[in-house]
VOGU-3710 file (C-alpha; in Angstrom, 3 decimals, decimal comma):
1> krapvrksgs> -77,179/-86,657/-12,411  -80,262/-88,801/-11,823  -81,812/-86,552/-9,210  -85,588/-86,086/-9,401  -87,304/-82,703/-9,315  -87,745/-81,808/-5,636  -88,945/-78,219/-5,938  -90,643/-76,231/-8,671  -91,265/-72,499/-8,960  -90,620/-69,346/-10,970
11> aewakldaif> -88,376/-66,287/-10,690  -87,954/-62,967/-12,462  -84,918/-62,779/-14,736  -83,397/-59,751/-12,967  -83,442/-61,582/-9,624  -81,208/-64,353/-10,969  -78,070/-62,191/-10,639  -77,316/-63,513/-7,176  -77,612/-67,092/-8,440  -75,657/-66,988/-11,698
21> trhetvpghv> -72,946/-64,392/-10,986  -71,482/-65,889/-7,792  -69,463/-69,089/-7,540  -69,717/-71,413/-4,562  -66,231/-72,587/-3,611  -65,422/-76,202/-2,784  -62,441/-77,020/-0,523  -60,178/-79,900/-1,382  -57,805/-81,070/-4,069  -59,285/-82,019/-7,442
31> tpetidamkd> -58,291/-85,509/-8,594  -59,948/-88,000/-10,970  -61,245/-89,793/-7,878  -62,707/-86,710/-6,159  -63,947/-84,592/-9,040  -67,465/-86,066/-9,284  -68,101/-85,613/-5,571  -66,681/-82,077/-5,616  -68,766/-81,064/-8,631  -71,970/-82,384/-7,102
41> gkawmpaqid> -74,149/-79,695/-5,545  -77,266/-77,622/-6,059  -78,691/-77,736/-9,564  -81,516/-76,223/-11,587  -83,319/-76,587/-14,898  -85,170/-73,950/-16,996  -88,233/-76,108/-17,451  -91,860/-76,320/-16,404  -92,048/-79,759/-14,814  -93,926/-81,079/-11,803
51> vgprtaervk> -92,163/-82,407/-8,726  -91,217/-86,028/-9,285  -89,119/-88,029/-11,756  -86,982/-85,898/-14,083  -87,764/-87,301/-17,523  -88,132/-85,627/-20,915  -91,752/-86,658/-21,384  -92,734/-84,836/-18,169  -91,276/-81,496/-19,364  -94,088/-79,177/-20,485
61> sisavvldie> -92,013/-76,202/-21,698  -88,544/-74,618/-21,606  -87,972/-71,033/-20,409  -84,317/-70,401/-21,402  -81,685/-71,684/-23,817  -78,625/-73,031/-22,007  -75,384/-73,699/-23,905  -72,559/-75,648/-22,291  -69,273/-74,710/-23,961  -66,241/-76,967/-23,676
71> avkgvpdvqp> -63,401/-78,474/-25,712  -64,176/-81,164/-28,269  -63,376/-84,524/-26,717  -60,457/-86,186/-28,456  -59,566/-83,036/-30,410  -57,332/-80,992/-28,074  -56,616/-78,342/-30,717  -60,275/-77,273/-30,836  -60,686/-75,096/-27,750  -63,486/-72,636/-26,965
81> ppfeevverv> -62,751/-68,916/-27,266  -61,862/-67,106/-24,018  -64,794/-66,398/-21,705  -64,465/-62,625/-22,123  -64,568/-62,896/-25,915  -67,815/-64,875/-25,888  -69,410/-62,394/-23,489  -68,570/-59,659/-26,009  -70,069/-61,764/-28,829  -73,344/-62,077/-26,937
91> rakgwrayah> -73,324/-58,341/-26,213  -72,691/-57,624/-29,887  -75,802/-59,653/-30,748  -77,789/-57,557/-28,287  -79,032/-60,627/-26,383  -79,925/-60,837/-22,688  -77,990/-63,565/-20,925  -75,982/-64,782/-17,977  -72,595/-66,400/-18,410  -70,411/-68,216/-15,912
101> ttfqhrpdap> -67,457/-70,570/-15,945  -68,101/-74,144/-14,861  -66,307/-76,392/-12,386  -63,476/-77,658/-14,615  -62,727/-74,285/-16,248  -59,097/-73,263/-16,607  -57,722/-70,203/-18,445  -55,909/-72,497/-20,888  -58,920/-74,815/-21,274  -62,071/-72,683/-21,018
111> ryrlilavth> -65,379/-74,215/-19,934  -68,418/-72,085/-19,361  -72,197/-71,857/-19,623  -74,442/-69,353/-21,395  -78,022/-68,893/-20,164  -80,039/-66,928/-22,714  -83,461/-65,380/-22,141  -86,245/-66,111/-24,652  -89,301/-64,131/-25,759  -91,626/-67,005/-24,862
121> dlkpgelkpl> -91,433/-70,558/-23,598  -90,205/-73,262/-25,975  -91,773/-76,581/-26,760  -89,411/-79,374/-25,674  -88,779/-80,363/-29,298  -87,676/-76,820/-30,188  -84,823/-76,668/-27,679  -82,087/-78,557/-29,528  -82,555/-77,001/-33,003  -82,824/-73,507/-31,516
131> glhvaallgl> -79,830/-74,064/-29,244  -77,661/-75,334/-32,097  -78,722/-72,398/-34,271  -77,858/-69,877/-31,547  -74,503/-71,614/-31,009  -73,793/-71,354/-34,736  -74,683/-67,646/-34,770  -72,161/-67,120/-31,968  -69,495/-69,166/-33,756  -69,635/-71,782/-30,977
141> apvtdkaale> -71,148/-74,772/-32,772  -67,940/-76,878/-32,718  -67,536/-76,445/-28,942  -71,161/-76,692/-27,807  -72,133/-79,801/-25,841  -75,097/-81,095/-27,844  -75,969/-83,605/-25,129  -76,736/-80,674/-22,811  -79,545/-79,504/-25,119  -82,062/-81,972/-23,729
151> parlyylprc> -85,378/-80,863/-22,172  -84,788/-82,634/-18,848  -81,146/-81,634/-18,512  -80,056/-80,550/-15,033  -77,412/-77,813/-14,654  -75,192/-77,194/-11,635  -75,197/-73,718/-10,118  -71,855/-71,841/-10,468  -69,297/-73,794/-8,485  -65,499/-74,035/-8,509
161> pesaledars> -62,608/-75,453/-6,486  -61,461/-73,075/-3,771  -57,990/-73,005/-5,350  -59,431/-71,855/-8,701  -61,642/-69,007/-7,478  -59,392/-66,369/-9,071  -59,987/-67,954/-12,485  -63,771/-68,111/-12,075  -65,710/-65,648/-14,205  -69,339/-64,579/-14,517
171> aaingepldv> -71,307/-61,866/-16,269  -74,843/-60,498/-16,458  -75,376/-59,317/-20,036  -78,087/-56,766/-20,749  -80,061/-56,944/-23,979  -83,188/-58,374/-25,534  -84,447/-61,970/-25,196  -83,878/-64,353/-28,087  -86,681/-63,830/-30,614  -87,817/-67,448/-30,643
181> dtllaqikpe> -90,148/-67,253/-33,638  -87,673/-65,377/-35,839  -84,772/-67,667/-34,983  -86,781/-70,847/-35,486  -87,900/-69,552/-38,881  -84,245/-69,158/-39,887  -83,452/-72,811/-39,292  -83,258/-74,755/-42,563  -84,780/-78,237/-42,714  -82,375/-81,159/-42,672
191> pkaqpvkvqg> -80,959/-81,556/-46,195  -81,684/-84,701/-48,152  -78,611/-86,608/-49,264  -78,270/-86,448/-53,029  -75,450/-86,438/-55,563  -74,091/-83,000/-56,416  -72,853/-82,310/-59,932  -70,134/-79,769/-60,321  -69,264/-78,307/-63,700  -65,652/-78,919/-64,667
201> laadvlnhqh> -64,750/-81,283/-61,838  -64,269/-85,022/-61,914  -67,360/-86,993/-60,998  -65,784/-88,266/-57,817  -65,246/-84,800/-56,309  -68,722/-84,534/-54,813  -70,980/-87,537/-54,773  -71,912/-87,615/-51,116  -73,505/-85,549/-48,382  -70,814/-83,640/-46,510
211> taedvradla> -70,506/-83,833/-42,748  -69,362/-81,081/-40,426  -66,107/-82,997/-39,928  -65,509/-83,018/-43,726  -66,058/-79,272/-43,938  -63,886/-78,515/-40,915  -61,031/-80,605/-42,331  -61,232/-78,901/-45,735  -61,371/-75,402/-44,255  -58,379/-76,149/-42,038
221> rldpsmgyeg> -56,306/-76,441/-45,234  -57,434/-73,146/-46,756  -56,067/-69,713/-45,873  -58,941/-67,204/-45,514  -56,543/-64,402/-46,552  -57,208/-65,221/-50,202  -58,906/-61,919/-51,006  -62,543/-60,914/-50,998  -63,855/-62,905/-53,965  -62,235/-66,170/-52,904
231> wrnvlwavas> -63,248/-65,647/-49,278  -66,841/-64,901/-50,291  -67,035/-67,979/-52,532  -65,810/-70,238/-49,733  -68,482/-68,839/-47,385  -71,171/-69,432/-49,995  -69,817/-72,930/-50,671  -70,081/-73,795/-46,972  -73,587/-72,288/-46,868  -74,592/-74,598/-49,724
241> tdlpeaegla> -74,055/-77,668/-47,511  -77,160/-76,791/-45,426  -75,420/-78,209/-42,354  -76,742/-76,890/-39,021  -73,125/-76,149/-38,071  -72,318/-74,434/-41,387  -72,406/-70,837/-40,176  -70,312/-71,563/-37,106  -67,725/-73,440/-39,159  -67,525/-70,629/-41,698
251> rewsmrsaek> -67,253/-67,941/-39,019  -64,524/-69,846/-37,193  -62,562/-70,181/-40,463  -63,069/-66,537/-41,442  -61,744/-65,257/-38,097  -58,355/-66,800/-38,914  -57,933/-64,339/-41,773  -54,950/-62,022/-41,636  -57,201/-59,419/-43,272  -59,552/-59,912/-40,336
261> wddrdfartw> -62,978/-59,843/-41,915  -65,169/-58,502/-39,141  -68,566/-59,739/-37,988  -70,377/-57,200/-40,126  -68,552/-58,337/-43,291  -69,277/-61,936/-42,401  -72,980/-61,404/-41,639  -73,548/-59,398/-44,813  -71,775/-61,934/-47,041  -73,281/-64,986/-45,361
271> ssyrpdggit> -76,832/-63,651/-45,691  -76,270/-62,829/-49,381  -75,885/-66,509/-50,353  -78,419/-67,734/-52,921  -78,845/-71,479/-53,602  -79,356/-70,790/-57,313  -76,226/-68,659/-57,641  -74,005/-71,413/-59,039  -71,699/-71,757/-56,005  -71,619/-75,233/-54,477
281> ygtvkhlvre> -69,309/-77,063/-52,132  -67,356/-78,103/-55,208  -65,677/-74,673/-54,961  -63,977/-75,713/-51,727  -63,045/-79,127/-53,099  -61,555/-77,496/-56,182  -59,401/-75,182/-54,034  -58,198/-78,111/-51,933  -57,356/-80,087/-55,079  -55,367/-77,141/-56,481
291> ldqgalpacn> -53,508/-76,977/-53,193  -52,661/-80,675/-53,453  -51,320/-80,185/-56,977  -48,906/-77,552/-55,655  -49,209/-75,178/-58,610  -46,687/-72,341/-58,574  -48,027/-69,621/-60,848  -46,095/-66,596/-62,025  -47,042/-63,019/-61,262  -46,771/-60,236/-63,863
301> aqpdalplaa> -47,392/-56,535/-63,312  -49,760/-55,038/-65,878  -48,761/-51,394/-66,459  -50,880/-51,243/-69,658  -47,994/-49,742/-71,668  -48,049/-46,582/-69,529  -44,787/-44,886/-68,565  -43,490/-46,361/-65,321  -44,302/-43,309/-63,160  -47,818/-43,045/-64,605
311> aidraqallm> -48,418/-46,776/-64,100  -47,380/-46,534/-60,455  -49,591/-43,456/-59,926  -52,517/-45,366/-61,437  -51,816/-48,339/-59,177  -51,709/-46,083/-56,126  -55,054/-44,525/-57,070  -56,630/-47,988/-57,413  -55,073/-49,467/-54,295  -55,339/-46,452/-52,017
321> ptlevsaqay> -58,431/-44,457/-52,923  -59,002/-41,377/-50,806  -60,976/-42,314/-47,723  -63,782/-40,146/-46,432  -62,297/-39,404/-43,042  -63,610/-37,249/-40,271  -62,704/-33,583/-40,546  -63,245/-33,116/-36,815  -60,476/-31,044/-35,219  -58,961/-32,168/-31,937
331> pvdalaslaq> -60,832/-30,327/-29,142  -57,822/-28,798/-27,391  -60,049/-26,620/-25,188  -61,641/-29,804/-23,774  -58,361/-30,518/-21,963  -59,374/-27,969/-19,289  -56,286/-26,974/-17,261  -54,062/-28,853/-19,735  -55,425/-26,951/-22,741  -52,977/-24,040/-22,840
341> aaadlsagaq> -49,972/-26,305/-22,308  -51,185/-28,525/-25,171  -51,727/-25,517/-27,440  -48,251/-24,160/-26,657  -46,643/-27,568/-27,190  -48,428/-28,029/-30,508  -47,579/-24,566/-31,826  -44,039/-24,385/-30,477  -42,883/-27,913/-31,319  -44,922/-27,938/-34,570
351> vapamagqsl> -46,718/-31,195/-33,764  -50,371/-32,074/-34,256  -52,680/-30,781/-31,486  -54,008/-34,321/-31,029  -50,518/-35,658/-30,365  -49,777/-32,929/-27,830  -53,147/-33,451/-26,148  -52,825/-37,239/-25,911  -49,292/-36,943/-24,494  -50,339/-34,567/-21,705
361> laaaallvqs> -53,595/-36,392/-20,923  -51,895/-39,799/-20,625  -49,140/-38,369/-18,411  -51,772/-36,729/-16,197  -53,583/-40,066/-15,872  -50,381/-41,776/-14,747  -49,909/-39,123/-12,063  -53,448/-38,971/-10,674  -54,367/-42,674/-10,812  -52,592/-43,114/-7,458
371> tanvqtldgs> -54,484/-40,211/-5,837  -58,169/-40,914/-6,565  -60,756/-43,096/-8,277  -63,862/-42,017/-10,173  -67,558/-42,811/-9,892  -69,177/-43,692/-13,221  -72,787/-43,295/-14,305  -73,913/-46,656/-12,917  -72,502/-45,785/-9,495  -69,509/-48,108/-9,666
381> tkplslyclt> -66,007/-46,948/-8,767  -63,340/-47,185/-11,460  -59,612/-46,408/-11,708  -58,475/-43,144/-13,286  -56,229/-45,139/-15,629  -56,287/-44,322/-19,354  -54,931/-46,215/-22,353  -54,040/-43,921/-25,281  -52,923/-44,806/-28,815  -51,543/-42,175/-31,196
391> vansgdgkdt> -50,719/-43,034/-34,821  -48,454/-40,660/-36,753  -45,963/-40,816/-39,590  -42,233/-40,957/-38,988  -40,924/-37,429/-38,533  -44,236/-36,015/-37,296  -42,881/-35,370/-33,794  -43,881/-38,298/-31,595  -40,790/-37,979/-29,406  -40,941/-34,169/-29,568
401> adrpalrtlh> -44,431/-34,195/-28,026  -43,733/-36,941/-25,519  -40,560/-35,499/-23,958  -42,089/-32,358/-22,369  -45,162/-34,312/-21,228  -43,058/-36,848/-19,301  -40,128/-34,631/-18,350  -40,801/-34,394/-14,607  -41,743/-38,079/-14,443  -38,458/-39,163/-16,015
411> ehqrqegqry> -36,440/-36,831/-13,767  -38,255/-38,150/-10,686  -37,753/-41,767/-11,758  -34,034/-41,195/-12,397  -33,507/-39,682/-8,945  -35,618/-42,257/-7,097  -33,961/-45,065/-9,051  -30,499/-43,894/-8,012  -31,561/-43,749/-4,349  -33,085/-47,205/-4,620
421> qlrrsayeda> -29,905/-48,664/-6,095  -27,867/-47,157/-3,247  -30,266/-48,712/-0,720  -30,036/-52,027/-2,550  -26,223/-51,978/-2,442  -26,271/-51,184/1,275  -28,864/-53,900/1,868  -26,870/-56,551/0,010  -23,703/-55,505/1,828  -25,407/-55,674/5,233
431> kskrkkgepa> -26,929/-59,043/4,410  -23,560/-60,490/3,423  -21,930/-59,242/6,672  -24,781/-60,231/8,988  -23,749/-62,650/11,708  -25,860/-65,336/13,261  -28,303/-63,917/15,782  -28,112/-60,359/14,466  -31,334/-58,729/13,218  -32,008/-58,844/9,496
441> pldlgrapyr> -31,334/-55,656/7,498  -34,264/-53,299/7,069  -36,487/-54,101/4,098  -35,621/-52,279/0,881  -39,153/-51,174/0,176  -40,744/-51,291/-3,242  -38,901/-50,465/-6,455  -39,848/-46,861/-7,389  -40,079/-47,212/-11,171  -43,237/-45,771/-12,750
451> iasdltiegl> -42,552/-45,831/-16,496  -41,479/-48,573/-18,911  -41,348/-48,460/-22,705  -42,050/-52,139/-23,456  -43,751/-55,042/-21,765  -44,445/-58,698/-21,511  -47,261/-59,823/-19,245  -44,861/-61,835/-17,105  -42,569/-58,819/-16,756  -45,474/-56,525/-15,904
461> rrsfdegias> -46,685/-58,890/-13,192  -43,213/-58,997/-11,684  -42,911/-55,212/-11,863  -46,121/-54,794/-9,867  -45,130/-57,591/-7,482  -41,851/-55,850/-6,640  -42,719/-52,232/-7,398  -45,125/-49,427/-6,606  -48,867/-49,566/-7,218  -49,020/-46,963/-10,014
471> qgifsteaga> -47,123/-47,627/-13,243  -47,301/-46,840/-16,957  -46,280/-48,083/-20,397  -45,178/-45,080/-22,473  -43,438/-45,617/-25,796  -42,748/-43,423/-28,819  -41,701/-46,560/-30,722  -44,721/-48,673/-29,882  -44,000/-51,072/-32,727  -41,801/-52,778/-30,129
481> vlaghamtqe> -44,956/-53,307/-28,052  -47,610/-54,031/-30,687  -45,320/-56,091/-32,937  -43,219/-57,561/-30,139  -43,342/-60,778/-28,137  -46,369/-59,713/-26,098  -48,551/-59,340/-29,212  -47,523/-62,327/-31,310  -50,424/-64,483/-32,481  -49,656/-66,953/-29,679
491> nriktaanlc> -49,581/-64,310/-26,918  -51,991/-61,688/-28,245  -55,174/-62,810/-26,481  -53,371/-63,457/-23,193  -51,728/-60,027/-23,252  -54,931/-58,235/-24,221  -57,034/-60,027/-21,602  -54,551/-59,192/-18,834  -54,364/-55,526/-19,860  -58,170/-55,380/-19,966
501> glwdrghisv> -58,280/-56,787/-16,450  -55,809/-54,201/-15,157  -57,821/-51,392/-16,761  -61,047/-52,706/-15,250  -60,088/-53,890/-11,786  -56,405/-53,244/-11,076  -55,991/-56,745/-9,674  -53,211/-59,226/-10,411  -53,662/-62,847/-9,396  -51,448/-65,581/-10,823
511> vrggggrter> -50,695/-69,134/-9,765  -47,905/-70,936/-11,607  -46,718/-74,464/-10,980  -43,440/-74,265/-9,058  -43,445/-70,473/-9,265  -45,540/-69,558/-6,253  -48,432/-67,147/-6,237  -48,613/-63,468/-7,221  -51,501/-61,598/-5,606  -51,713/-57,796/-5,715
521> ygvrlsahll> -54,827/-55,676/-5,304  -55,347/-52,040/-6,174  -52,661/-51,557/-8,819  -53,035/-49,001/-11,609  -51,676/-48,954/-15,169  -51,904/-46,163/-17,745  -50,394/-46,252/-21,216  -49,586/-44,082/-24,206  -48,405/-45,886/-27,326  -47,192/-43,703/-30,204
531> iqpaalgdvl> -46,650/-45,634/-33,421  -46,183/-45,252/-37,162  -48,933/-46,617/-39,445  -46,497/-49,005/-41,133  -45,633/-50,588/-37,769  -49,242/-51,432/-36,925  -49,274/-54,557/-39,095  -52,533/-56,429/-38,620  -52,937/-55,760/-34,914  -55,324/-52,796/-35,211
541> adgtlsgigf> -57,598/-54,650/-37,623  -57,697/-57,759/-35,424  -61,398/-58,301/-34,835  -60,705/-60,552/-31,867  -58,921/-57,756/-29,984  -61,890/-55,462/-30,546  -64,297/-58,282/-29,708  -62,805/-58,883/-26,262  -62,797/-55,151/-25,561  -59,061/-54,473/-25,819
551> wprfllawpa> -59,129/-51,709/-28,441  -62,405/-50,201/-27,108  -60,456/-49,341/-23,947  -58,027/-47,153/-25,947  -58,445/-43,483/-26,803  -57,268/-43,160/-30,409  -55,781/-40,127/-32,134  -54,713/-40,434/-35,773  -53,904/-36,896/-36,894  -53,356/-35,980/-40,538
561> pleprkhrpw> -49,721/-35,901/-41,724  -47,989/-32,624/-40,949  -47,563/-29,907/-43,525  -43,931/-28,891/-44,231  -42,522/-27,275/-41,095  -40,553/-24,051/-40,773  -37,264/-23,582/-38,974  -38,436/-22,069/-35,715  -36,305/-22,857/-32,632  -38,433/-23,393/-29,534
571> qaehsaaird> -37,897/-24,610/-26,004  -40,672/-25,861/-23,741  -39,278/-23,805/-20,854  -40,375/-20,632/-22,666  -44,063/-21,537/-22,191  -45,581/-20,353/-18,910  -48,382/-22,923/-19,287  -45,914/-25,798/-19,651  -43,917/-24,569/-16,650  -47,181/-24,532/-14,643
581> ywqrceklla> -47,885/-28,067/-15,878  -44,469/-29,242/-14,669  -45,028/-27,651/-11,253  -48,339/-29,465/-10,884  -46,633/-32,727/-11,905  -44,001/-32,209/-9,194  -46,700/-31,676/-6,553  -48,460/-34,868/-7,586  -45,171/-36,790/-7,568  -44,612/-35,599/-3,994
591> hpmpeecdnl> -47,818/-37,337/-2,839  -47,119/-40,510/-0,838  -47,543/-43,611/-2,986  -50,257/-45,849/-1,484  -49,686/-49,569/-1,092  -52,906/-50,128/-3,011  -55,280/-47,757/-4,784  -58,716/-49,328/-4,324  -59,499/-47,318/-1,175  -58,518/-43,885/-2,484
601> ptltlqaeal> -61,008/-40,968/-2,403  -63,637/-41,184/-5,130  -64,443/-38,280/-7,445  -68,222/-38,077/-7,796  -70,401/-36,479/-10,455  -72,259/-33,351/-9,386  -75,978/-33,204/-10,192  -75,656/-31,280/-13,476  -72,699/-33,402/-14,538  -74,754/-36,525/-13,839
611> kdvaafferm> -77,502/-35,266/-16,152  -74,987/-34,547/-18,913  -73,340/-37,952/-18,574  -76,754/-39,664/-18,629  -77,659/-37,820/-21,834  -74,296/-38,807/-23,351  -74,912/-42,434/-22,372  -78,315/-42,496/-24,068  -76,906/-40,888/-27,210  -74,089/-43,444/-27,386
621> eregrkgnlr> -76,640/-46,246/-26,936  -78,703/-44,947/-29,866  -75,719/-44,257/-32,092  -73,963/-47,504/-31,207  -76,941/-49,803/-31,631  -78,900/-48,155/-34,446  -77,046/-45,047/-35,596  -73,820/-43,819/-37,141  -71,593/-45,612/-34,633  -72,844/-49,124/-35,374
631> dvrafalrat> -69,513/-49,983/-36,997  -67,760/-49,195/-33,700  -70,519/-50,414/-31,437  -68,222/-51,944/-28,821  -66,371/-48,616/-28,605  -69,564/-46,550/-28,367  -71,026/-48,710/-25,603  -67,874/-48,186/-23,528  -67,744/-44,461/-24,276  -69,596/-43,339/-21,137
641> eqscriagvl> -67,056/-44,950/-18,832  -64,233/-43,483/-20,924  -65,730/-40,006/-20,639  -66,042/-40,361/-16,844  -62,423/-41,484/-16,569  -61,181/-38,568/-18,689  -63,261/-36,095/-16,695  -61,896/-37,639/-13,505  -58,302/-37,266/-14,705  -58,875/-33,604/-15,591
651> aafegkqhid> -60,581/-32,915/-12,251  -57,952/-34,730/-10,183  -55,118/-32,979/-12,001  -56,666/-29,648/-10,966  -57,096/-30,894/-7,394  -60,917/-30,953/-7,488  -62,983/-33,248/-5,255  -65,944/-33,534/-7,648  -66,651/-33,526/-11,387  -68,693/-30,528/-12,479
661> aataqcgarl> -70,780/-30,249/-15,645  -68,082/-28,422/-17,632  -65,488/-31,104/-16,884  -67,962/-33,888/-17,706  -68,586/-32,254/-21,089  -64,823/-32,135/-21,687  -64,633/-35,884/-21,092  -67,475/-36,512/-23,532  -65,917/-34,356/-26,272  -62,531/-36,062/-26,037
671> teyslrnwld> -64,217/-39,472/-26,086  -66,212/-38,545/-29,192  -63,036/-37,436/-30,933  -61,558/-40,873/-30,258  -64,699/-42,596/-31,578  -64,490/-40,668/-34,865  -60,882/-41,740/-35,215  -61,830/-45,367/-34,579  -64,519/-45,092/-37,254  -61,918/-43,896/-39,748
681> alagksdpvp> -59,323/-46,466/-38,695  -61,633/-49,459/-38,891  -63,116/-48,268/-42,194  -59,802/-49,005/-43,888  -57,327/-46,404/-42,722  -55,430/-49,021/-40,714  -55,408/-51,688/-43,436  -51,731/-52,482/-44,232  -52,484/-54,564/-47,336  -52,693/-51,692/-49,901
691> gwaltlyrwl> -49,205/-50,566/-48,901  -47,827/-54,080/-49,319  -49,584/-54,414/-52,667  -48,194/-51,117/-53,971  -44,667/-52,076/-52,880  -44,953/-55,384/-54,738  -46,437/-53,720/-57,821  -43,646/-51,133/-57,958  -41,028/-53,896/-57,713  -42,661/-55,967/-60,459
701> aergcsatir> -43,105/-52,956/-62,739  -39,504/-51,839/-62,298  -38,258/-55,369/-63,094  -40,160/-55,322/-66,362  -40,570/-59,110/-66,305  -42,543/-61,743/-64,456  -41,551/-63,324/-61,159  -42,618/-66,643/-59,725  -44,617/-66,496/-56,544  -42,098/-68,877/-55,003
711> diprigpatv> -39,270/-66,373/-55,624  -40,912/-63,327/-54,020  -39,999/-64,342/-50,429  -36,402/-64,823/-51,604  -35,699/-61,799/-53,838  -38,759/-59,573/-53,461  -39,104/-56,432/-51,319  -38,479/-57,129/-47,642  -41,924/-55,952/-46,530  -43,727/-58,560/-48,677
721> rpanrrdqai> -41,408/-61,525/-48,207  -43,520/-63,162/-45,465  -45,854/-65,576/-47,271  -49,050/-64,212/-45,763  -48,166/-60,639/-46,780  -47,155/-61,763/-50,253  -50,424/-63,615/-50,755  -52,556/-60,739/-49,482  -50,686/-58,272/-51,691  -51,161/-60,468/-54,777
731> drlkacglvr> -54,864/-60,934/-54,038  -55,318/-57,169/-53,749  -53,413/-56,586/-57,019  -55,539/-59,217/-58,767  -58,738/-57,637/-57,466  -57,649/-54,275/-58,911  -56,651/-55,803/-62,256  -53,014/-54,838/-61,775  -51,398/-58,273/-62,165  -52,019/-61,428/-64,146
741> its> -51,320/-64,880/-62,718  -50,104/-67,503/-65,193  -49,476/-71,183/-64,503
//
């Protein structure tokens, strides 16, 4: 900690990969007595300073902004976001950086470091204000170590205990350097303490300068699901404090919202604050005071003397205006050898082409992910696993489409499962009869099950620990998955992060106290979740799940509701294309299952395919960063890998060894279809609040009298009885002028 500067030099940013993306491991057991010695090692500082004593006055300039992120001492509830989420935040800003976990990092107590490039060297006095401003822009102000923002600060190189190597993380993030001049110009001068007068409030409400701790405590009591106007006013009220931490505090509060205001909403609203607009911090104090008074207003529907049916139609028009959604048809022909089977399934079973296509594509991925891997544009090798999400109304044929797609897989699993159970019975019998000195019964081998319809992360880990290397989650009632235990607010990030890791690397590594260690390389997981819009809840609009890259890994299809169907009996066996599809599935199921899939043959891009994929990559970069896909930027920037995976699945299903240009174009077209669906979904199509609001309005209007807000969870419609749904529905009705609240 007191070490002098022993060596000084310079290095190009790109050559720092080897330094900041690899952790040195330290043997030994970490205890309070050994931790300082174990942490101690090679260190660096981003400063121009001559060899000699390491003091602030000797620092001439700073060449990077370094943020140390850790929990707030003494406040265990304030923990940093997961490492992966913060990496995505930096990417979303378009900044160039390195990130790595630090010595005491644990998954349940994250600690990590961000090293951000700058457009030019900083003066020593500019480091702390710029660092705090950058931390606030990333929503990290409360968990940034301010003491680390000193000019002469020394930073350890990435280092971790040998036992914690599996939890160590690092990332090289491409982008632009921090624009030092622009960011410094954004920093407001320190506010002068002065009394603040607030119209209509007692004089003692605001007569002091607020601290970050005051603001954090007040915001902790307010629910950001209060509707747009209230949410906006709270943001502006926090902005009025002029605190350096204000933006980070407001962002942290906003991300708790059940309506999930995204970063774009936040940035637009935050930047629209005007000091002369009449909003002060008294707005927050007033809301807190109202909360303390415990007012229980009544809620009245306002049908404006219209007949009941007309009033409800008017409410529906206000709450659910027609969205401008993409008219793009599902590109069935892009499914290559699966195209005719998908067309026959769609026409014969009278289901949407997108649903038929997703069902066949996901099943194909499950089959081929244990036969090959795929080379992506950057030369890396990736699994052929796909995650698919299909949203369709009840009665639109989710099960009808899924059954033919998975028919041979289910038959195979049933037969293999029966054989496995017979072997298990024989094994248990032999073990019980074994005498001392006799050889142990032959090992059972791995459980043969490939498909499950629900999951918890613990169950999935066990399934891979005991079972085969290639598995899938396929469910036509995916509400059990997305609204189940795995995706509760407490488990959501853990589940998403683990599924992201399986999609990326196919590696499971878990250490649990008293539970031993689970270590499995080269596993593969594909998924197809089919779900009704009403069962989505808030999970699709959860900005955190998109921010950590969970939803950007899914191919989305959200077809329009079906037109009335005709009575037209049909059996899948009558389609020659579907029979051919089943035969190919049987051949793939006959392939030996590898113990691990990392060393499988790799499908490579042929020269023309490589050119097409490169052009697609550049188009997605333009559209995602500056074009029509900015609202789904994280999805667009992952689109090239998705297209390579899809092309690989199509090629492997046909038995090809390479990806030609035509197949690469198929992958790109199917990926673009998914992107258009994500644009529609995140523009409001997935928002459950209008439906809750209309249900509540209909109930109030049919009652013909007011109801207290307290009574709605007791006697109101079941879908709006949870308090957060009730409050969001009322806020939406108020915003549309459909109810009046009276005290």
